[in-house]
All heavy atoms as an XYZ file, in Angstrom:
895
protein
N       0.840     -1.167      0.007
C       0.005     -0.011      0.017
C       0.896      1.224      0.022
O       1.823      1.375      0.811
C      -0.903     -0.044      1.237
C      -1.971      1.025      1.240
S      -3.249      0.503      0.105
C      -4.475      1.665      0.421
N       0.593      2.139     -0.857
C       1.413      3.358     -1.074
C       1.054      4.356      0.058
O      -0.126      4.550      0.454
C       1.109      4.003     -2.417
C       1.737      5.366     -2.548
C       1.581      3.082     -3.566
N       2.073      5.002      0.634
C       1.914      6.050      1.616
C       1.462      7.353      0.913
O       2.283      8.175      0.596
C       3.210      6.259      2.428
C       3.077      7.312      3.502
O       2.001      7.910      3.683
O       4.046      7.496      4.244
N       0.173      7.474      0.738
C      -0.376      8.588     -0.082
C      -0.055      9.967      0.555
O       0.247     10.892     -0.166
C      -1.930      8.422     -0.237
C      -2.520      9.591     -0.916
C      -2.216      7.104     -0.955
N      -0.057     10.042      1.844
C       0.199     11.313      2.506
C       1.675     11.767      2.215
O       1.895     12.941      1.972
C       0.029     11.166      4.022
C       0.272     12.446      4.792
C      -0.713     13.594      4.377
O      -1.776     13.287      3.860
O      -0.301     14.766      4.574
N       2.623     10.797      2.212
C       4.029     11.193      1.874
C       4.113     11.702      0.443
O       4.753     12.733      0.196
C       4.884      9.931      1.977
C       6.364     10.224      1.708
C       7.246      9.004      2.062
N       7.045      7.899      1.210
C       7.811      7.573      0.123
N       8.819      8.327     -0.188
N       7.559      6.489     -0.555
N       3.343     11.094     -0.493
C       3.382     11.543     -1.842
C       2.660     12.838     -2.005
O       3.022     13.685     -2.843
C       2.900     10.462     -2.818
C       3.898      9.359     -2.990
C       3.741      8.117     -2.376
C       4.999      9.561     -3.775
C       4.664      7.120     -2.571
C       5.937      8.558     -3.941
C       5.778      7.342     -3.347
N       1.613     13.076     -1.205
C       0.897     14.367     -1.266
C       1.869     15.457     -0.894
O       1.937     16.541     -1.590
C      -0.322     14.367     -0.379
C      -1.198     15.643     -0.526
C      -2.258     15.741      0.543
N      -1.751     15.735      1.897
C      -1.109     16.751      2.485
N      -0.952     17.912      1.833
N      -0.691     16.689      3.735
N       2.638     15.264      0.158
C       3.575     16.286      0.607
C       4.600     16.524     -0.479
O       4.952     17.685     -0.827
C       4.241     15.878      1.950
C       5.433     16.730      2.308
C       3.217     15.864      3.068
N       5.201     15.451     -1.101
C       6.167     15.590     -2.158
C       5.630     16.343     -3.363
O       6.233     17.230     -3.860
C       6.616     14.220     -2.626
C       7.538     13.393     -1.776
C       7.722     12.011     -2.310
C       8.884     14.120     -1.619
N       4.400     16.032     -3.645
C       3.739     16.716     -4.819
C       3.495     18.179     -4.522
O       3.707     19.054     -5.365
C       2.422     16.047     -5.190
C       2.572     14.685     -5.889
C       1.280     13.897     -5.790
C       2.980     14.872     -7.341
N       3.049     18.520     -3.330
C       2.821     19.895     -2.946
C       4.139     20.728     -2.905
O       4.177     21.870     -3.319
C       2.060     20.033     -1.613
C       0.627     19.590     -1.820
C      -0.146     19.603     -0.524
O       0.434     19.744      0.592
O      -1.388     19.425     -0.613
N       5.231     20.040     -2.481
C       6.526     20.744     -2.513
C       6.994     21.021     -3.913
O       7.531     22.082     -4.254
C       7.547     19.869     -1.755
C       7.351     19.855     -0.219
C       8.280     18.863      0.447
O       8.991     18.073     -0.218
O       8.244     18.855      1.694
N       6.807     20.027     -4.783
C       7.193     20.149     -6.170
C       6.300     21.220     -6.838
O       6.776     22.018     -7.659
C       7.084     18.822     -6.928
C       7.535     18.860     -8.346
C       9.033     19.207     -8.538
O       9.812     19.022     -7.612
O       9.372     19.641     -9.638
N       5.043     21.219     -6.464
C       4.147     22.237     -7.005
C       4.630     23.678     -6.602
O       4.622     24.575     -7.454
C       2.735     22.009     -6.447
C       1.653     22.859     -7.054
C       0.274     22.322     -6.563
N      -0.786     22.924     -7.330
C      -1.382     24.061     -7.108
N      -0.988     24.778     -6.070
N      -2.315     24.474     -7.848
N       5.065     23.831     -5.420
C       5.534     25.144     -4.961
C       6.800     25.521     -5.759
O       6.957     26.667     -6.136
C       5.901     25.101     -3.456
O       4.686     24.977     -2.703
N       7.720     24.535     -5.985
C       8.890     24.787     -6.791
C       8.564     25.247     -8.176
O       9.164     26.130     -8.744
C       9.827     23.587     -6.786
C      10.615     23.454     -5.538
C      11.720     22.341     -5.672
N      11.185     21.042     -5.764
C      10.867     20.195     -4.737
N      11.115     20.643     -3.509
N      10.447     19.007     -4.941
N       7.592     24.536     -8.801
C       7.122     24.899    -10.147
C       6.602     26.308    -10.190
O       6.847     27.050    -11.106
C       6.112     23.929    -10.660
C       6.617     22.495    -10.885
C       7.274     22.329    -12.235
C       7.599     20.902    -12.428
N       8.752     20.657    -13.232
N       5.796     26.676     -9.226
C       5.274     28.056     -9.152
C       6.342     29.037     -9.114
O       6.304     30.107     -9.794
C       4.298     28.206     -7.992
C       2.852     27.969     -8.303
C       2.141     27.029     -7.521
C       2.222     28.610     -9.319
C       0.792     26.771     -7.799
C       0.906     28.408     -9.564
C       0.179     27.440     -8.833
N       7.360     28.843     -8.232
C       8.477     29.722     -8.143
C       9.286     29.823     -9.433
O       9.701     30.928     -9.877
C       9.407     29.354     -6.996
C       8.792     29.584     -5.612
C       8.390     31.023     -5.414
O       9.181     31.945     -5.711
O       7.231     31.271     -4.981
N       9.468     28.672    -10.067
C      10.175     28.686    -11.364
C       9.387     29.444    -12.404
O      10.003     30.224    -13.165
C      10.408     27.207    -11.771
C      11.076     27.056    -13.163
C      12.482     27.719    -13.182
C      11.205     25.598    -13.521
N       8.092     29.195    -12.481
C       7.236     29.952    -13.401
C       7.318     31.444    -13.171
O       7.392     32.229    -14.149
C       5.820     29.437    -13.375
C       5.544     28.123    -14.090
C       4.194     27.559    -13.726
C       5.642     28.294    -15.600
N       7.298     31.847    -11.943
C       7.353     33.291    -11.604
C       8.722     33.820    -12.082
O       8.805     34.937    -12.659
C       7.221     33.442    -10.082
C       6.998     34.873     -9.626
C       6.486     34.863     -8.179
C       7.651     34.984     -7.205
N       7.239     35.207     -5.857
N       9.778     33.136    -11.847
C      11.127     33.628    -12.244
C      11.225     33.619    -13.799
O      11.817     34.567    -14.342
C      12.213     32.662    -11.685
N      10.694     32.650    -14.435
C      10.739     32.615    -15.921
C       9.916     33.795    -16.477
O      10.347     34.415    -17.504
C      10.263     31.282    -16.451
C      11.218     30.123    -16.203
C      10.499     28.838    -16.585
C      12.438     30.272    -17.034
N       8.763     34.037    -15.916
C       7.943     35.168    -16.405
C       8.693     36.467    -16.250
O       8.696     37.332    -17.111
C       6.619     35.216    -15.646
C       5.612     34.213    -16.123
C       4.231     34.456    -15.489
N       3.414     33.303    -15.740
C       3.115     32.355    -14.848
N       3.593     32.457    -13.595
N       2.322     31.341    -15.160
N       9.407     36.575    -15.136
C      10.185     37.784    -14.867
C      11.338     37.903    -15.907
O      11.600     38.997    -16.416
C      10.754     37.738    -13.431
O      11.562     38.830    -13.193
N      12.010     36.773    -16.129
C      13.121     36.788    -17.117
C      12.553     37.206    -18.517
O      13.214     38.026    -19.219
C      13.752     35.401    -17.252
C      14.584     35.072    -15.996
O      14.831     35.965    -15.183
O      14.997     33.898    -15.867
N      11.474     36.613    -18.878
C      10.879     36.905    -20.227
C      10.515     38.409    -20.292
O      10.748     39.041    -21.303
C       9.707     35.978    -20.546
C      10.182     34.562    -20.773
C       8.906     36.464    -21.737
C       9.142     33.509    -20.887
N       9.966     38.889    -19.226
C       9.556     40.276    -19.243
C      10.758     41.185    -19.338
O      10.776     42.161    -20.112
C       8.775     40.661    -17.988
O       7.535     39.982    -17.952
N      11.791     40.844    -18.576
C      13.046     41.628    -18.624
C      13.676     41.643    -19.980
O      14.095     42.705    -20.517
C      14.053     41.098    -17.599
O      13.578     41.208    -16.306
N      13.778     40.469    -20.586
C      14.373     40.358    -21.923
C      13.479     41.098    -22.908
O      14.007     41.850    -23.807
C      14.591     38.928    -22.349
C      15.043     38.775    -23.779
C      15.619     38.264    -21.387
N      12.240     40.982    -22.832
C      11.325     41.658    -23.772
C      11.408     43.209    -23.611
O      11.420     43.885    -24.630
C       9.857     41.191    -23.520
O       9.743     39.841    -23.857
N      11.496     43.673    -22.364
C      11.656     45.103    -22.172
C      12.991     45.558    -22.743
O      13.049     46.659    -23.310
C      11.543     45.428    -20.706
C      10.103     45.434    -20.127
C      10.152     45.615    -18.601
C       9.272     46.476    -20.727
N      14.016     44.836    -22.470
C      15.366     45.220    -23.026
C      15.332     45.266    -24.557
O      15.914     46.104    -25.191
C      16.423     44.247    -22.539
N      14.601     44.351    -25.091
C      14.516     44.281    -26.550
C      13.686     45.464    -27.083
O      14.003     46.027    -28.149
C      13.824     42.953    -26.937
C      13.821     42.649    -28.379
C      13.239     41.287    -28.595
N      13.596     40.814    -29.897
C      13.263     39.683    -30.417
N      12.564     38.865    -29.711
N      13.633     39.289    -31.604
N      12.663     45.879    -26.369
C      11.820     46.999    -26.790
C      12.588     48.293    -26.784
O      12.463     49.155    -27.653
C      10.598     47.116    -25.895
C       9.474     46.239    -26.207
C       8.294     46.508    -25.280
O       8.446     47.077    -24.177
N       7.088     46.083    -25.722
N      13.464     48.450    -25.754
C      14.167     49.680    -25.569
C      15.376     49.859    -26.482
O      15.943     50.899    -26.555
C      14.663     49.826    -24.109
C      13.471     49.963    -23.167
O      12.358     50.354    -23.603
O      13.654     49.728    -21.971
N      15.703     48.779    -27.190
C      16.847     48.869    -28.094
C      16.384     48.697    -29.536
O      15.255     48.225    -29.768
C      17.885     47.794    -27.750
O      17.368     46.538    -28.005
N      17.204     49.022    -30.441
C      16.857     48.866    -31.808
C      17.543     47.581    -32.316
O      18.482     47.599    -33.114
C      17.402     50.081    -32.630
C      16.915     50.056    -34.037
O      16.014     49.291    -34.397
N      17.524     50.854    -34.907
N      17.028     46.449    -31.825
C      17.655     45.163    -32.115
C      17.057     44.590    -33.445
O      15.832     44.495    -33.565
C      17.399     44.156    -30.942
C      17.958     42.797    -31.329
C      18.071     44.685    -29.717
N      17.906     44.206    -34.292
C      17.556     43.587    -35.542
C      18.110     42.186    -35.392
O      19.295     41.981    -35.588
C      18.146     44.282    -36.742
C      17.853     43.632    -38.075
O      17.190     42.577    -38.083
O      18.320     44.168    -39.093
N      17.284     41.213    -35.081
C      17.715     39.850    -34.780
C      18.653     39.293    -35.906
O      19.572     38.537    -35.648
C      16.564     38.857    -34.598
C      15.875     39.052    -33.256
O      16.361     39.928    -32.492
O      14.891     38.369    -32.988
N      18.354     39.623    -37.133
C      19.066     39.056    -38.216
C      20.467     39.685    -38.406
O      21.348     38.994    -38.794
C      18.235     39.293    -39.498
C      18.760     38.519    -40.705
C      17.822     38.616    -41.906
O      16.614     38.803    -41.711
O      18.369     38.665    -42.974
N      20.593     40.922    -38.111
C      21.851     41.626    -38.397
C      22.687     42.042    -37.190
O      23.822     42.293    -37.292
C      21.584     42.858    -39.289
C      20.965     42.497    -40.612
N      19.610     42.647    -40.835
C      21.518     41.932    -41.747
C      19.346     42.161    -42.060
N      20.462     41.798    -42.617
N      21.979     42.132    -36.006
C      22.690     42.545    -34.813
C      23.236     41.294    -34.096
O      22.483     40.372    -33.850
C      21.728     43.258    -33.897
C      22.351     43.885    -32.663
O      23.395     43.286    -32.213
O      21.843     44.866    -32.158
N      24.489     41.253    -33.747
C      25.070     40.114    -33.102
C      24.354     39.796    -31.741
O      24.303     38.639    -31.351
C      26.532     40.428    -32.853
C      26.757     41.796    -33.348
C      25.516     42.306    -33.996
N      23.823     40.810    -31.084
C      23.090     40.578    -29.803
C      21.663     40.088    -30.075
O      21.096     39.435    -29.259
C      23.039     41.869    -29.021
C      24.323     42.293    -28.374
C      24.845     41.290    -27.383
O      24.093     40.854    -26.553
O      26.046     40.909    -27.468
N      21.171     40.314    -31.270
C      19.784     39.971    -31.550
C      19.554     38.514    -31.458
O      18.557     38.049    -30.907
N      20.467     37.674    -31.981
C      20.260     36.205    -31.928
C      20.350     35.702    -30.494
O      19.666     34.777    -30.104
C      21.287     35.503    -32.817
O      22.592     35.802    -32.401
N      21.179     36.336    -29.662
C      21.276     35.956    -28.257
C      19.987     36.239    -27.525
O      19.511     35.426    -26.791
C      22.419     36.751    -27.560
O      23.666     36.479    -28.291
C      22.575     36.322    -26.167
N      19.395     37.394    -27.795
C      18.150     37.776    -27.161
C      17.031     36.830    -27.641
O      16.285     36.322    -26.809
C      17.765     39.226    -27.430
C      18.777     40.171    -26.766
C      16.341     39.549    -27.010
C      18.643     41.594    -27.098
N      16.961     36.549    -28.911
C      15.972     35.603    -29.388
C      16.175     34.226    -28.797
O      15.144     33.567    -28.446
C      16.033     35.527    -30.932
N      17.390     33.770    -28.709
C      17.701     32.473    -28.103
C      17.227     32.458    -26.645
O      16.610     31.461    -26.173
C      19.184     32.167    -28.189
C      19.536     30.835    -27.550
C      19.232     29.637    -28.187
C      20.233     30.829    -26.377
C      19.585     28.437    -27.592
C      20.540     29.625    -25.750
C      20.248     28.436    -26.364
N      17.553     33.488    -25.891
C      17.139     33.532    -24.418
C      15.642     33.514    -24.336
O      15.105     32.780    -23.478
C      17.684     34.807    -23.816
C      19.189     34.773    -23.551
C      19.697     36.086    -22.964
O      18.940     36.810    -22.392
O      20.905     36.293    -23.087
N      14.951     34.242    -25.142
C      13.469     34.282    -25.125
C      12.920     32.872    -25.475
O      11.989     32.374    -24.805
C      12.921     35.295    -26.093
C      12.865     36.725    -25.576
C      12.442     37.659    -26.702
C      11.939     36.829    -24.404
N      13.479     32.246    -26.462
C      13.043     30.934    -26.872
C      13.261     29.910    -25.758
O      12.350     29.097    -25.472
C      13.790     30.508    -28.143
O      13.479     29.228    -28.522
N      14.416     29.964    -25.125
C      14.728     28.967    -24.078
C      13.789     29.200    -22.900
O      13.266     28.261    -22.325
C      16.184     29.109    -23.660
C      17.002     27.973    -24.175
C      18.307     27.861    -23.441
O      18.976     28.848    -23.147
N      18.662     26.642    -23.133
N      13.614     30.445    -22.451
C      12.782     30.762    -21.357
C      11.334     30.343    -21.614
O      10.631     29.828    -20.756
C      12.876     32.243    -20.997
N      10.877     30.568    -22.872
C       9.517     30.181    -23.226
C       9.379     28.701    -23.213
O       8.330     28.170    -22.758
C       9.192     30.675    -24.614
O       9.094     32.105    -24.599
N      10.339     27.935    -23.688
C      10.282     26.520    -23.683
C      10.302     25.938    -22.242
O       9.488     25.045    -21.921
C      11.485     25.859    -24.433
N      11.129     26.486    -21.406
C      11.150     26.120    -19.931
C       9.817     26.422    -19.282
O       9.328     25.673    -18.478
C      12.281     26.773    -19.224
C      13.661     26.282    -19.532
C      14.714     27.175    -18.855
C      13.854     24.834    -19.028
N       9.234     27.542    -19.641
C       7.917     27.912    -19.078
C       6.832     26.915    -19.527
O       6.033     26.471    -18.656
C       7.573     29.331    -19.491
C       6.510     29.960    -18.667
S       6.534     31.733    -18.932
C       4.842     31.999    -19.094
N       6.878     26.560    -20.755
C       5.873     25.565    -21.251
C       6.082     24.208    -20.503
O       5.039     23.647    -20.119
C       6.013     25.320    -22.781
O       5.644     26.516    -23.429
N       7.299     23.781    -20.412
C       7.541     22.511    -19.661
C       7.080     22.577    -18.235
O       6.489     21.597    -17.710
C       9.028     22.168    -19.713
C       9.568     21.664    -20.996
C      11.041     21.418    -20.903
O      11.822     22.069    -20.129
N      11.529     20.523    -21.733
N       7.354     23.702    -17.592
C       6.904     23.834    -16.208
C       5.383     23.907    -16.063
O       4.858     23.359    -15.129
C       7.532     25.157    -15.608
O       8.926     25.031    -15.564
N       4.731     24.489    -17.007
C       3.249     24.547    -16.970
C       2.686     23.148    -17.132
O       1.744     22.760    -16.447
C       2.741     25.520    -17.991
C       2.941     26.954    -17.625
C       2.637     27.904    -18.762
O       2.777     27.601    -19.949
N       2.234     29.128    -18.420
N       3.278     22.381    -18.052
C       2.827     20.994    -18.211
C       3.054     20.183    -16.924
O       2.220     19.469    -16.494
C       3.524     20.322    -19.434
C       3.287     18.838    -19.466
C       3.037     20.988    -20.720
N       4.238     20.376    -16.329
C       4.602     19.724    -15.101
C       3.613     20.061    -13.990
O       3.216     19.216    -13.211
N       3.250     21.358    -13.930
C       2.306     21.797    -12.887
C       0.968     21.170    -13.124
O       0.264     20.680    -12.153
C       2.165     23.319    -12.966
C       1.407     23.983    -11.844
C       2.044     23.631    -10.485
C       1.411     25.481    -12.092
N       0.509     21.011    -14.366
C      -0.769     20.300    -14.666
C      -0.703     18.857    -14.223
O      -1.662     18.334    -13.677
C      -1.072     20.426    -16.131
C      -1.474     21.793    -16.581
C      -1.498     21.977    -18.124
O      -1.508     20.937    -18.825
O      -1.618     23.081    -18.565
N       0.435     18.222    -14.473
C       0.570     16.795    -14.077
C       0.505     16.689    -12.581
O      -0.096     15.738    -12.020
C       1.903     16.233    -14.600
C       1.920     16.091    -16.142
C       3.278     15.682    -16.648
O       4.296     16.040    -15.996
N       3.325     14.974    -17.765
N       1.110     17.585    -11.872
C       1.066     17.590    -10.406
C      -0.332     17.796     -9.895
O      -0.819     17.113     -9.074
C       2.071     18.608     -9.832
C       3.504     18.155    -10.071
C       1.840     18.867     -8.347
C       4.564     19.231     -9.874
N      -1.023     18.790    -10.490
C      -2.394     19.023    -10.088
C      -3.274     17.788    -10.317
O      -4.149     17.489     -9.528
C      -2.955     20.265    -10.798
C      -2.406     21.590    -10.278
O      -1.860     21.570     -9.119
O      -2.492     22.613    -11.004
N      -3.079     17.138    -11.442
C      -3.796     15.916    -11.787
C      -3.556     14.839    -10.699
O      -4.482     14.129    -10.300
C      -3.468     15.400    -13.167
C      -4.020     16.314    -14.285
O      -4.859     17.178    -13.972
O      -3.551     16.100    -15.453
N      -2.287     14.700    -10.340
C      -1.917     13.695     -9.341
C      -2.558     14.004     -7.965
O      -3.104     13.136     -7.265
C      -0.394     13.616     -9.147
N      -2.580     15.311     -7.609
C      -3.225     15.725     -6.327
C      -4.750     15.432     -6.424
O      -5.334     15.063     -5.415
C      -2.977     17.192     -6.041
C      -1.505     17.493     -5.629
C      -1.231     19.015     -5.632
C      -1.219     16.880     -4.268
N      -5.313     15.599     -7.592
C      -6.773     15.317     -7.733
C      -7.012     13.794     -7.638
O      -8.025     13.402     -7.054
C      -7.204     15.822     -9.174
N      -6.039     12.964     -8.113
C      -6.188     11.537     -7.955
C      -6.076     11.142     -6.477
O      -6.799     10.223     -6.011
C      -5.117     10.787     -8.744
C      -5.424     10.849    -10.279
C      -4.532      9.836    -11.026
N      -3.130     10.056    -10.896
C      -2.401     10.970    -11.556
N      -2.957     11.787    -12.428
N      -1.077     11.071    -11.373
N      -5.223     11.846     -5.735
C      -5.150     11.601     -4.306
C      -6.494     11.878     -3.662
O      -7.017     11.067     -2.872
C      -4.008     12.394     -3.643
C      -2.646     11.846     -4.053
C      -4.189     12.464     -2.129
C      -1.426     12.661     -3.545
N      -7.055     13.033     -4.009
C      -8.332     13.421     -3.448
C      -9.467     12.408     -3.805
O     -10.384     12.168     -3.026
C      -8.771     14.842     -3.908
N      -9.371     11.854     -5.035
C     -10.389     10.875     -5.496
C     -10.115      9.456     -5.011
O     -10.994      8.646     -5.192
C     -10.380     10.884     -6.995
N      -8.940      9.262     -4.378
C      -8.662      7.904     -3.869
C      -8.162      6.964     -4.960
O      -8.091      5.751     -4.723
N      -7.658      7.477     -6.063
C      -7.148      6.637     -7.151
C      -5.657      6.815     -7.343
O      -5.118      6.229     -8.319
C      -7.889      6.936     -8.481
O      -7.709      8.320     -8.825
C      -9.366      6.641     -8.364
N      -5.011      7.573     -6.541
C      -3.562      7.789     -6.661
C      -2.826      6.420     -6.499
O      -3.126      5.657     -5.647
C      -3.048      8.784     -5.636
C      -1.577      9.057     -5.775
C      -1.122      9.889     -6.742
C      -0.631      8.443     -4.988
C       0.267     10.151     -6.939
C       0.710      8.646     -5.141
C       1.170      9.507     -6.122
O       2.490      9.747     -6.250
N      -1.831      6.204     -7.374
C      -1.051      5.030     -7.304
C      -1.567      3.890     -8.118
O      -1.012      2.812     -8.089
N      -2.711      4.104     -8.771
C      -3.260      3.072     -9.635
C      -3.151      3.537    -11.121
O      -3.390      4.705    -11.367
C      -4.745      2.844     -9.294
C      -5.040      2.404     -7.892
C      -6.529      2.324     -7.657
C      -4.357      1.067     -7.601
N      -2.730      2.611    -11.977
C      -2.557      2.964    -13.370
C      -3.903      3.418    -13.996
O      -4.925      2.759    -13.781
C      -1.997      1.756    -14.119
S      -1.810      2.036    -15.915
N      -3.851      4.489    -14.694
C      -5.088      5.057    -15.300
C      -5.597      4.135    -16.461
O      -6.727      4.290    -16.880
C      -4.808      6.464    -15.832
N      -4.746      3.252    -16.971
C      -5.110      2.399    -18.074
C      -5.669      1.048    -17.592
O      -6.763      0.646    -17.941
C      -3.971      2.200    -19.080
C      -4.342      1.178    -20.152
C      -3.518      3.509    -19.657
N      -4.847      0.393    -16.733
C      -5.187     -0.969    -16.327
C      -5.657     -1.107    -14.896
O      -6.165     -2.162    -14.495
C      -4.032     -1.983    -16.606
S      -2.564     -1.629    -15.599
N      -5.408     -0.111    -14.060
C      -5.890     -0.130    -12.669
C      -4.951     -0.840    -11.771
O      -5.232     -0.933    -10.560
N      -3.841     -1.340    -12.292
C      -2.844     -2.033    -11.448
C      -2.089     -1.028    -10.616
O      -1.860      0.099    -11.044
C      -1.891     -2.871    -12.361
C      -0.715     -3.405    -11.591
C      -2.652     -3.971    -13.035
N      -1.731     -1.423     -9.409
C      -0.942     -0.555     -8.571
C       0.442     -0.183     -9.202
O       1.118     -1.096     -9.767
C      -0.664     -1.222     -7.200
N       0.805      1.106     -9.201
C       2.018      1.537     -9.713
C       3.085      1.290     -8.625
O       2.860      1.631     -7.475
C       1.973      3.058    -10.079
C       0.874      3.329    -11.100
C       3.308      3.590    -10.525
C       0.472      4.802    -11.309
N       4.204      0.664     -9.024
C       5.255      0.381     -8.069
C       5.696      1.644     -7.332
O       5.844      2.722     -7.976
C       6.405     -0.236     -8.856
C       5.725     -0.758    -10.113
C       4.567      0.140    -10.364
N       5.924      1.522     -6.034
C       6.308      2.699     -5.221
C       7.629      3.335     -5.727
O       7.751      4.530     -5.739
C       6.467      2.328     -3.786
C       6.513      3.541     -2.857
C       6.225      3.206     -1.435
O       5.624      2.175     -1.102
O       6.574      4.076     -0.586
N       8.559      2.538     -6.243
C       9.773      3.079     -6.784
C       9.559      3.993     -7.964
O      10.194      5.011     -8.133
N       8.555      3.637     -8.788
C       8.215      4.499     -9.915
C       7.614      5.781     -9.432
O       7.853      6.811     -9.928
C       7.269      3.737    -10.884
C       6.770      4.644    -12.024
C       6.263      3.754    -13.170
N       5.618      4.639    -14.168
C       6.213      5.451    -15.005
N       7.535      5.543    -14.963
N       5.563      6.165    -15.855
N       6.761      5.691     -8.412
C       6.086      6.859     -7.861
C       7.140      7.780     -7.224
O       7.031      8.994     -7.227
C       5.000      6.496     -6.866
C       3.765      5.880     -7.492
C       2.843      5.342     -6.404
C       3.002      6.859     -8.398
N       8.159      7.159     -6.612
C       9.213      7.983     -6.014
C       9.956      8.774     -7.065
O      10.372      9.945     -6.898
C      10.162      7.121     -5.186
C       9.542      6.667     -3.912
C      10.370      5.688     -3.127
O      11.482      5.366     -3.568
O       9.919      5.245     -2.077
N      10.218      8.148     -8.206
C      10.916      8.781     -9.329
C      10.034      9.822    -10.033
O      10.503     10.886    -10.402
C      11.404      7.744    -10.312
N       8.725      9.512    -10.191
C       7.798     10.374    -10.894
C       6.502     10.353    -10.103
O       5.519      9.679    -10.516
C       7.604      9.874    -12.347
C       8.871      9.932    -13.195
C       8.596      9.437    -14.592
N       7.591     10.198    -15.268
C       7.824     11.266    -16.020
N       9.020     11.693    -16.207
N       6.854     11.907    -16.589
N       6.397     11.090     -9.040
C       5.162     11.032     -8.191
C       3.894     11.474     -8.880
O       2.805     11.227     -8.424
C       5.504     11.932     -7.005
C       6.739     12.641     -7.358
C       7.440     11.971     -8.491
N       4.027     12.138    -10.002
C       2.843     12.637    -10.709
C       2.363     11.633    -11.797
O       1.350     11.879    -12.437
C       3.151     13.993    -11.377
C       4.414     13.933    -12.135
C       4.606     13.485    -13.487
C       5.726     14.276    -11.718
N       5.905     13.564    -13.830
C       6.647     14.034    -12.798
C       6.213     14.754    -10.530
C       7.995     14.247    -12.671
C       7.578     14.972    -10.424
C       8.457     14.744    -11.496
N       3.031     10.555    -11.995
C       2.694      9.646    -13.084
C       1.358      8.943    -12.843
O       1.074      8.517    -11.752
C       3.761      8.570    -13.325
O       3.433      7.878    -14.504
C       3.901      7.620    -12.142
N       0.542      8.859    -13.904
C      -0.726      8.132    -13.805
C      -0.648      6.705    -14.371
O      -1.645      6.063    -14.453
C      -1.705      9.036    -14.608
C      -0.850      9.533    -15.714
C       0.567      9.779    -15.065
N       0.577      6.326    -14.785
C       0.720      5.052    -15.503
C       1.735      4.062    -14.848
O       2.734      4.511    -14.326
C       1.171      5.313    -16.929
C       0.309      6.214    -17.738
C       0.711      7.464    -18.148
C      -0.988      5.890    -18.010
C      -0.117      8.345    -18.781
C      -1.849      6.722    -18.729
C      -1.354      7.944    -19.098
N       1.421      2.820    -14.968
C       2.370      1.801    -14.572
C       3.480      1.734    -15.637
O       3.352      2.426    -16.630
C       1.705      0.415    -14.447
S       1.064     -0.241    -16.086
N       4.549      0.996    -15.367
C       5.659      0.983    -16.257
C       5.194      0.453    -17.666
O       5.600      1.074    -18.692
C       6.740      0.032    -15.769
C       7.865     -0.170    -16.724
C       7.283      0.532    -14.424
N       4.343     -0.546    -17.757
C       3.909     -1.016    -19.072
C       3.185      0.016    -19.892
O       3.358      0.128    -21.061
C       3.026     -2.281    -18.931
C       3.816     -3.487    -18.602
O       5.017     -3.594    -18.857
N       3.182     -4.468    -17.958
N       2.312      0.793    -19.233
C       1.539      1.768    -20.017
C       2.192      3.119    -20.181
O       1.824      3.931    -21.005
C       0.170      1.884    -19.362
C      -0.642      0.670    -19.563
N      -0.901     -0.216    -18.560
C      -1.188      0.142    -20.682
C      -1.619     -1.207    -19.029
N      -1.765     -1.046    -20.330
N       3.272      3.357    -19.401
C       3.987      4.631    -19.530
C       4.719      4.705    -20.903
O       4.858      5.796    -21.447
C       5.026      4.757    -18.423
N       5.077      3.604    -21.417
C       5.814      3.645    -22.683
C       4.969      3.374    -23.866
O       5.379      3.235    -25.001
C       6.989      2.547    -22.657
O       6.406      1.258    -22.544
N       3.625      3.273    -23.614
C       2.677      3.053    -24.725
C       2.470      1.563    -25.034
O       1.742      1.226    -25.924
N       3.152      0.726    -24.252
C       2.915     -0.747    -24.456
C       1.549     -1.099    -23.864
O       1.082     -0.473    -22.972
C       4.036     -1.527    -23.791
C       5.345     -1.361    -24.392
C       6.396     -2.151    -23.667
N       6.604     -1.543    -22.319
C       7.575     -1.892    -21.514
N       8.380     -2.841    -21.830
N       7.698     -1.274    -20.378
N       0.998     -2.228    -24.323
C      -0.270     -2.612    -23.774
C      -0.148     -3.872    -22.919
O       0.816     -4.464    -22.825
C      -1.317     -2.838    -24.852
O      -0.795     -3.442    -25.985
């Protein structure tokens, strides 16, 4: 039997970290965007332009990943509330505790995580 309370605490801690990361990324994106507005940057011809575009692209990608991670955590917390946490969403088999320790937000057992049936 999985210690659901322990995983709830882990998920809530990870959720807080994701929120802080999202806040920092939004701040970074805003800062870079403001710096870009205040300058006459031509991404194609200015040597700094490609750096700014790259920074924005990276921060945006990290932000998207963090938002997806936050959704997965929220879904896992909803499964805890519903009493289905630790059971595979496909076959209903208990997810091994080691897998939950590595990925506490996972809704799938090892077989279904990789798309196998």
